[in-house]
Phi, psi and omega in degrees: 000133180216170178163170181298154173302129180095357181284341179103020181304311184298320178296317179293320177300315178301318178296320178295316181296332177285339185253337185225152184277048175286156167260129181266130177273120179275116182285153171266146177211154175266356181283161178285149177295143171278162179306131178090348179282140183245130178299131180089347178252303181272317177209165166260106183276118184232155176287157182305315181297320177297318179297316179299322176295321179299319177296310183299327182268010180054042179268000182243135176290321177207158174202157182202158172262134179215124178059038179070014174238159178255141179226145178198162180257113176301129187292311189301315178299324179293312180300320179300317180292317179296321180296333179266009174086014180265145171282143182241130180259123178250135171251105191227172176275164182298321177300320177293322178299322177300319179292318179298318180302323179290320184274324181235074184299336180270001179299144175278118186248123182237131179254127178257131178226155172283162181296336180201164175293326177298317179292321177300315179298317179301316180296316180297318180290325181293334179301321180074012182242012184227132181287157184304322179295320178294323177297316178299318178296318180296323178293322177294318176299317181300320178302317179291318179297317179298324179290325183276334189307314183301328181277336186261325189258150177286326185218145173239125182244126177273121180268077176263342176211119188303311182298319179294320180295319177297315177303317181296316179296317178301314180298319178298316181290323178295331181268354181264177178261052178296136179179176180295128180230139178266148182290153171274107180234000000 
């Protein structure tokens, strides 16, 4: 699952995890924790040098730079879950989704978007944890992601109402052939 910052991915992921037995992959990031975020639960917060070592040692399934921070999916936990027959839910950036598509072409890819760029901007500003310049950068990134999404993702879900969006994602997953898939390597 991917989408612009502020689209509601994390909220939808929490809703999915409450309804389906997915294993959630906790991403690594170099960004600082937001208030209330717990290391190892929301993200694995790592220093820049540690993240670079993870990239160099091929310890990440995918990784991307977003908003001057690095984000990535640790490979081993995902492989362990797939080997035991569990579906794994990734909350990733569009650059990471592109990498996943190459390695796991049969993965179910869902893009979450806000109903409009104006609404996305309103959500980002309402958070109160991002400076105006960063919001402008995120909106520019969102424009590019929205343009690319139809070619990269299997489904695009508009998050205009969280419960409805969660219902839609559940219905999409129930209708897909979600299951353990091994990477094409």
